[in-house]
Structure formats: structure tokens, C-alpha cells
C-alpha positions in Angstrom: 62.4 73.5 8.2 62.8 75.0 4.8 59.4 76.0 3.5 59.3 76.3 -0.2 56.9 77.4 -3.0 56.6 75.6 -6.3 55.6 77.6 -9.3 53.9 76.2 -12.4 57.2 75.0 -13.7 58.1 73.0 -10.6 60.9 75.4 -9.5 61.2 75.7 -5.7 61.9 79.1 -4.1 62.8 79.5 -0.5 60.2 81.1 1.7 62.5 83.8 3.2 63.5 85.0 -0.3 60.0 85.3 -1.6 58.4 86.6 1.7 55.2 85.0 0.6 55.5 81.2 0.5 52.8 78.7 0.2 53.0 77.4 3.7 52.9 80.2 6.3 53.8 79.0 9.8 52.0 80.7 12.7 48.5 81.9 13.4 48.5 85.0 11.1 49.5 85.8 7.5 52.2 88.4 7.0 50.7 90.3 4.1 53.1 91.7 1.5 53.0 95.0 -0.2 51.8 93.8 -3.6 49.1 95.8 -5.3 46.8 92.8 -5.3 47.1 92.2 -1.6 47.3 95.7 -0.2 43.8 95.8 1.1 43.5 92.1 2.2 43.3 91.3 5.9 42.5 88.2 7.7 38.8 87.8 8.7 38.0 88.4 12.4 38.3 85.2 14.3 40.0 83.3 11.6 41.6 80.2 13.1 39.2 80.1 16.0 37.2 77.3 14.4 40.0 74.8 15.0 41.0 76.0 18.4 43.7 78.4 17.3 42.9 81.6 19.0 44.8 84.8 18.6 46.0 86.4 21.8 46.1 83.1 23.8 48.0 84.8 26.6 45.1 87.2 27.3 43.3 86.3 30.6 39.7 85.4 30.8 38.8 89.0 31.8 39.9 90.1 28.3 42.8 92.2 29.6 46.4 91.2 29.4 48.3 90.2 32.5 47.3 89.5 36.1 47.2 93.2 37.1 44.8 94.4 34.5 42.7 97.5 35.6 39.6 96.6 37.5 40.6 92.9 37.9 40.6 91.5 41.5 42.7 88.2 41.5 40.8 87.0 44.6 37.3 87.6 43.1 35.3 84.5 42.2 34.7 83.7 38.6 31.8 85.4 36.9 28.6 83.5 36.4 26.9 83.7 33.0 23.1 83.6 33.4 21.3 81.2 31.1 19.3 82.7 28.3 15.5 82.7 28.9 13.2 80.6 26.8 12.7 81.8 23.3 9.2 82.4 22.1 8.0 81.5 18.6 7.7 85.2 17.7 9.7 88.2 18.8 8.3 91.7 19.5 9.3 95.1 18.3 13.0 95.1 17.5 13.8 91.8 19.2 16.2 89.6 17.1 14.5 87.1 14.9 13.8 83.9 16.8 14.7 80.5 15.4 11.1 79.9 14.5 10.9 83.2 12.6 14.2 82.5 10.8 12.8 79.1 9.6 9.4 80.6 8.6 11.1 83.6 6.8 13.1 81.2 4.6 10.2 79.0 3.9 8.0 81.9 2.9 10.8 83.5 0.8 11.4 80.3 -1.1 8.5 77.8 -1.2 9.5 74.3 -2.2 7.3 74.6 -5.3 9.5 77.4 -6.7 13.0 75.8 -6.0 13.2 73.7 -9.2 14.4 76.4 -11.6 17.1 77.8 -9.2 20.4 76.2 -8.3 22.8 76.4 -5.3 26.6 76.4 -5.3 26.7 72.6 -5.9 24.1 72.7 -8.6 21.3 71.2 -6.6 17.8 72.6 -6.9 17.1 75.7 -4.9 19.3 78.9 -4.6 22.2 79.3 -2.2 20.8 80.8 1.1 22.9 83.7 2.3 21.4 85.9 5.1 18.2 86.4 7.0 17.9 89.7 8.9 15.3 91.7 10.7 13.9 94.4 8.4 13.6 98.1 9.3 10.2 99.5 10.1 8.4 101.9 7.9 8.2 105.5 9.3 4.5 105.1 9.9 5.0 101.9 12.0 7.7 103.2 14.3 5.3 104.3 17.0 3.0 101.3 16.9 2.7 99.3 20.1 3.0 96.0 18.2 4.5 96.8 14.7 4.7 94.0 12.1 7.7 91.8 12.0 9.5 91.6 8.7 12.6 89.7 7.5 15.0 90.4 4.6 16.0 87.0 3.1 18.8 87.0 0.6 20.2 84.2 -1.6 22.3 83.7 -4.7 20.8 81.8 -7.6 23.6 80.1 -9.6 21.1 79.2 -12.4 21.3 82.8 -13.7 23.9 84.5 -11.5 21.4 86.7 -9.6 21.4 88.1 -6.1 17.8 88.0 -4.8 16.4 89.7 -1.7 12.9 89.1 -0.5 11.0 91.1 2.1 8.8 88.7 4.1 6.1 89.9 6.5 6.1 87.4 9.3 2.9 88.9 10.8 0.8 88.3 7.7 3.0 85.4 6.3 3.3 87.1 2.9 6.2 88.1 0.6 5.9 91.9 0.2 8.6 92.5 -2.3 11.4 90.8 -4.3 14.6 92.6 -5.5 16.7 90.8 -8.1 20.1 92.1 -9.2 22.8 90.9 -11.5 26.5 91.8 -11.1 26.1 92.2 -7.3 28.4 90.0 -5.2 27.8 89.8 -1.5 30.3 88.0 0.8 30.2 84.2 0.3 28.8 81.9 2.9 30.6 79.0 4.5 29.2 76.4 2.0 30.5 78.5 -0.9 34.0 78.7 0.6 34.0 74.9 1.2 32.9 74.3 -2.4 35.6 76.7 -3.7 38.2 74.7 -1.7 36.9 71.5 -3.1 37.3 72.8 -6.7 40.8 74.1 -6.0 41.9 70.9 -4.5 40.7 68.9 -7.5 42.1 71.3 -10.2 45.5 71.0 -11.8 46.3 74.5 -10.3 45.7 73.0 -6.8 48.8 70.8 -7.1 50.8 73.3 -4.9 48.1 73.3 -2.2 48.1 69.5 -2.2 51.9 69.4 -2.1 52.1 71.9 0.8 49.4 70.0 2.7 51.4 66.8 2.2 54.6 68.5 3.5 52.8 70.0 6.5 51.0 66.9 7.6 52.4 63.9 5.9 49.0 63.0 4.4 47.3 63.4 1.1 44.7 66.2 0.7 41.7 64.7 -1.1 38.9 67.1 0.0 38.3 70.3 2.0 37.4 68.6 5.3 41.0 68.9 6.9 41.1 72.6 6.1 39.7 75.8 7.7 38.7 78.0 4.8 37.2 81.5 4.6 36.1 83.0 1.3 36.1 86.6 0.0 34.6 87.9 -3.2 36.7 88.6 -6.3 35.0 91.1 -8.6 37.2 90.9 -11.7 37.8 94.1 -13.6 36.3 96.1 -10.8 39.6 95.3 -8.9 42.0 95.8 -11.8 43.2 93.8 -14.8 41.3 90.5 -15.1 42.6 88.7 -18.2 41.3 85.5 -19.7 39.0 83.4 -17.6 38.9 86.1 -14.9 37.1 88.5 -17.1 33.7 87.0 -16.2 34.2 87.5 -12.5 31.8 90.1 -11.1 29.2 88.8 -13.4 30.0 85.3 -12.2 30.4 84.4 -8.6 34.1 84.3 -8.0 36.0 83.9 -4.7 39.4 83.7 -3.2 40.4 81.8 -0.1 42.2 82.1 3.2 43.2 78.5 3.9 44.6 76.9 7.0 45.4 73.3 8.0 43.1 72.4 10.9 45.3 72.7 14.0 48.2 73.5 11.7 49.8 76.2 9.5 48.3 78.6 7.0 48.7 77.7 3.3 48.6 80.8 1.1 45.9 80.3 -1.6 45.0 84.0 -2.1 46.3 84.2 -5.7 43.9 81.6 -6.9 40.4 82.6 -8.1 37.6 80.0 -8.1 34.7 80.8 -10.4 31.9 79.1 -8.7 29.5 79.8 -11.5 31.7 78.2 -14.2 33.3 75.8 -11.7 36.8 76.7 -12.9 40.0 77.8 -11.2 42.5 80.5 -12.4 45.5 82.2 -11.0 46.2 85.9 -10.6 49.5 87.0 -12.2 
């Protein structure tokens, strides 16, 4: 099959001549030596979400081949012991329990304070990013039952701010709030999906739609048939960022790794989706 790329003028270029076509067949992207792409690698586990797993010939033991060191072909399969019941509250440096995760998020952002903030789709409330167990203060390290704290981070699209709140789960209080502008942590899954939705709907998404049609025989009307992973684009911090790309870094901008579910990769790395302005641009 001849895989082609269509540029903005509609001219088709053969994949083998360009080395970086729109549709990339296989389970990995062959990165080219362009300055823009030199540091880009596929995220760990990319493709696993749709059943495409790298290294499919590797045995269950994790080593390649039937004669891997330490592997007895006649041994019975290993048994994974079921996890014990999870309590509502962990102790010491135990990972946050599901109940602690829920309480930390509720304490960090009470419903009464969500109206002024906005998530990636514009709905009330900021975009939740991470919730992690916080480090202990030096004076608390030797305590038999030190307080449990969580760091809850989110991105507020209302004013392009990255907010981290320290929540004391023992006392059910917010101990501190750190608000920063111009800081861009990795995007979450919801942000990557929304970026794909904007790209598909944009005029610049015509190549993606066409390549999806050629790969599947169907029209691409939304991000659901795709597996997408987003990574941050910081604008001038990464080099020349002309025109609409100049706000990236201050705005929340992402680029995408895009794969047809149970199908080929489609190269969308040259497109920058500004989630704050909800616009799409292309790197030269």
C-alpha cells in the first residue's frame, strides 16, 4: 500500500521519500532527525490501551525465549495473591487509599469554590491532574503515627494557573496553596482527548481525517476511535514559536501521539493544540 502525506496545498508525497508520513504502519514511530523531533520518544506503554503490546513474543516470565535464565518450563504457573482489604486511612508512608484520594480532592476543591474556575472543556471547576502522598516534615519523621498529607494539583483554565494544595487528611484542613502561572505539567488523559477533538474539528485536521479514512474506510468524527497521548508544548522555551504559537507556555498547549485503535499510528506531532484558546496551529 502506498502511504502518502498531503500538505496544505493538497500535494501528495510518498511515505518512503519523506520518511515521516502521516500514517505510520507498525507499533512504533520511527523518529526522524529534525531539530523539532530530536528529543521526542513514545510514551512508555503507548499502544497497550488497545491491545497492541510491544514485545509480544516475550514470554510470561518477562524473558525472551523458552530457555530464559531461571525459567523452568515444567514449573506450574505462578499464583498472584489477591490484595488485602483496603482501609479508609493508610498509615505512615502507605500509598493513599481510595477514600483518602477522594477526601483529598474534596478538601482541596470544595464545591462552593468551583464556580470561578474552569476545566479543559470550559465546565465549572479546574482540571484535576494529580493527587500524591506528601513528604513528612523533619520533625514528624520519627512519630509513631505521623499526619497524613496529600498534594493535590490541578490546572485552572479560567486564568491559566497551575495550583497545588497541601491537604492534611488527619485534620481535614488545607494547609497551603501554591499558585503558579507559566508552569505546564504533563497533560492528563482528558486534556489529550479534548486536544484530539479540537484537531479533528479544525481545518488543519483534514490530513488526520483523510489518513484515518484511508486506514479504516470510515469517517473520523470524534476522538473515540483513537488512542491519544499528549505532551506539553512550551512555545518559545522550545525554540521559534511564531504567530499563534507565541502564547504557548503561558497558555496550555499540547501535541499528540495518535494511533488508530487496533490500527496504525497517524503522525500528528507537528500540530499544536492550544487548549486555553481552543485553537490549532502547525509547526513549520
